[in-house]
N, C-alpha and C positions, 0 to 999 in steps of 0.2 A: 058364332057362339055355340050353336048346337054341336059343331065338330069338336070344339074345345071341351065341351061338357062330356062328349062321348069318350074322348081321350082320357079325361080325368077318371071317369067310371071304369074304363079299361085298366088303367094303372092301379086303381083300388082293388079290382078283382084279382089282378096278378099278385098284388101284395098279400091279399088274403090267402090265395092259393099257396104262395111261397111260405107263409106263416104256418098253415096247416101241414104242409109237407115237412117242415122242420120239426113240428111237434110229433108227427108220425115217426120220423126218423129217430127222434130222441127216445120214443117209447118202444122201439122195436129193435130186433137184432137182424142185421143184414150179413149174410154169409156169401162168400164167393168160392165156388167149388170148381175143380177140374172136371173133365168128363169122366164117365164111369170106368172106362177101360184103364185110364191112368190112375184113378183112385184105387181100383182093384189091384193094379200092378204095384203101386207104391205103398200099400198098407200091409203091415206084418201080420195082423190078426183080424179076421172077419168071422163073426159067428153070432149065434143066439145064446145069451147068457141069462141066468137067474141071479138077482141081487140077494145076497144073504145078509149083508150089513154095510154100514157106512160109518166112517170116522174121519176127523180132520187130521191132516198131516201136522205133526207136532210143531214145526217151525214156520208153517205157512198156512194161514186160514183159508186161502184161496185154492188149496189143493185138497180134494176129497180122495180118500183111500176107500175103494169099493171092493169088498170081498164077494166072490161069485162062485157059482157052479156053472160049468159049461154044458149047455144043452145040445148045441149043434156047431160043429166046426166047418166053416167054408174055406178058410185059409189060415194056416198057422198051426200052432200046437195048443193043447189045453191050458187054460189059465185058472188061477185061483184068486187073483186080485189084479186090479189096475188102478191107475191114478187118473183123476180128472183135473186138468189145469183149467180152472174155471175162468180165469181172466184173459184167455187167449182168443176170445171171439173177435170178429171183424166189425161188429156193430158200433154205432156211436155210443150206445149205452151198454157196456159189457154185462151189467146185471141182467139184462134181458136175454143174454146169450147163455146163461148158466144152464147146465144139464142137471136138473134136480132129480135125484134117484132116492128110493127108499126100499127097505126090505120087502121082498115079494114082487118087485118090478121085474118084468122080462124086457130084454133090450137086444136089438140088433146092434152089435158093437163093432165099430171100426177103431182099432188101436194100433199104435206103433211101438216098437221096442227101442229102448235106450238103456244100454248097459244091462242090468239085471231086472229091470222093471218095464212094464208096458204102460202106456199112457194114451189118453184121448183128450180131445178138446171140443168145446161146444159146437164149433162149426164143422166138425166131421159129419159123416152121413148117419150118425146114430139115430135109431128110431125105437121108441117104446112100443111094444107089442100090445099093451093093454088099452090103447086108445081105440074106442069102439066107433068113432065117427066114420061113416061109410066111405067117403072119398079118401080119408087117411088110410083105411084098411085096403082099399083098392090099390093105392100107390105102394103100400108096404108089401102086399102079396106079389104084385108085379115085380118089384125090386128083388124080392127073395127068389122068385123063379129064375130071373136072369142071373143072379149071383150063383145059384146052384148049377146053372149051365156053364158059367165061366170057371167054376171050380175044376172042371175036367181039363181045362186048358191053361192052368196057371203056369206050368213049366214053359209052354210055348210063349206065353205073354212075357215071362220074365227075361227071355233071351233076345227079344227084338224091340224095335222102336214102336211105341203106340201113340206118340205125341207128334202131330203135324198139323199146325193151324191152317196151312194152305189147303188141306183136304177137308177139314171139318167145317170150314166157313164158306165153302163153295156153294153158292145159291143154286146153280144149275144142277149140280149133283144132288143137292138136297131136294129139289123139286122132283127130280127123276125117281129117286128111291122113296120119296115121301108119298108119291101118288100111285104106287104099285097096289092094285086091288088084291086084297088077301081075304081068304075065307076063314082062316083060323080065328078062334076067340081067345087064344092063349098067348101070353107074353113069351117072346122068343128072341134069340139072338143068332145071327150068322157071323162068322169070323172069316176075314179075307186077308191073305198075305200078299203084299205088293213088293216084288223084287225089282230094284232099280239098278241101272247100269251106272258106270262112273260119271257119265255126263247127264245124269238125272232123267233118263228115259226109262219107261217101263220095260223091263226084261220079260217078266211073266207075272201072272196073278193066279194064286192057288187058293182053293177053298180049304180053310182050316177046320171050320165047323159049318156044315151046310144048313141053310135055312130051308130052301126048297129049290128045285131046278130053275123055276122061273125067276125067282129073286136073285139067285146066284148069278145067272146069266146077265140080268139087267144091271146088277151092281158092277160086275166086271166090265160090261160095255161102257157104263158111265165113267168108270175110272180110266179106261183106256182112252176115251175121247177127251178127257180133261187135259188142259195145258198146265203142266206141273211146274211149280217153282221149287227150288231146292229146299229140302227139309233137313233137320239135324238127325241123321241116321246113324245107327250103330255100324260097326265094321262090316257086318254081313249085308248092309244096305237093304234090309227088309223092314217093311212097315206093316203092322197089322191094324186093320180097321174093323169096327163092328157095325152090323146092321141091326139096330134094336127096334123091336116092334112091341108096343104096349097098347092093345086095342081098347082098353077101358079108359084111356085118357081122353079128355074132351077136345084138346087142341091137337097139334100134329102128332099122329100116332107112330110114325116111323122116323128114325134118326140114323144118320151115318156117324157113328161114334159118340157125339155128345149126348148125354142123358143125365 
């Protein structure tokens, strides 16, 4: 009897948890993003902009037309306006995904080009600069520091493969690079080019952007020791990976590519 009662209580608890989880999903926006190297590579414009005005697109109320001035260009060319496709979020409730902007807002903008116009969507990595919450600002400043470093290497990133799930989901490599003791208090990134032979063996590893000598060597050793499965590589058979370090984060501070 006691066993049956316990089972009934357990089922009720699971039912309540499931109900609350569904309510939470319905009230929030869930976005799924690629890792930062690929988002940087695949985005046509990245920069800090000032919002001058907003209006609705004449034939579609779910498209906002935002007029801007460009404060800082990290990638791309100066923009005077962009569109927000507000109904393109990945959440259960798209209203929660909308990117609400008003005159005077500052925004870290990720936008892509289609024909003669640029557009963004709520699940891109857009961030308002005016949010004064401490953790938000820490994340934002970390992100900006890394983007400014990547800016110098956008041509190298454009010409090679940066997408390889076999590398970025490797737990052993992740533990190796994630546990390197570092003294710096600043967010940084190191970039490494892995050249493969035709039979998917490592031919050589080059440092594209150094982190420091210790990290560079440990990352290269970890990559050499890894048992590789084939990745979809460009014709030159080069893969660039990033070692990202964000010391202000409370969870894992170092990542090999995903961020």
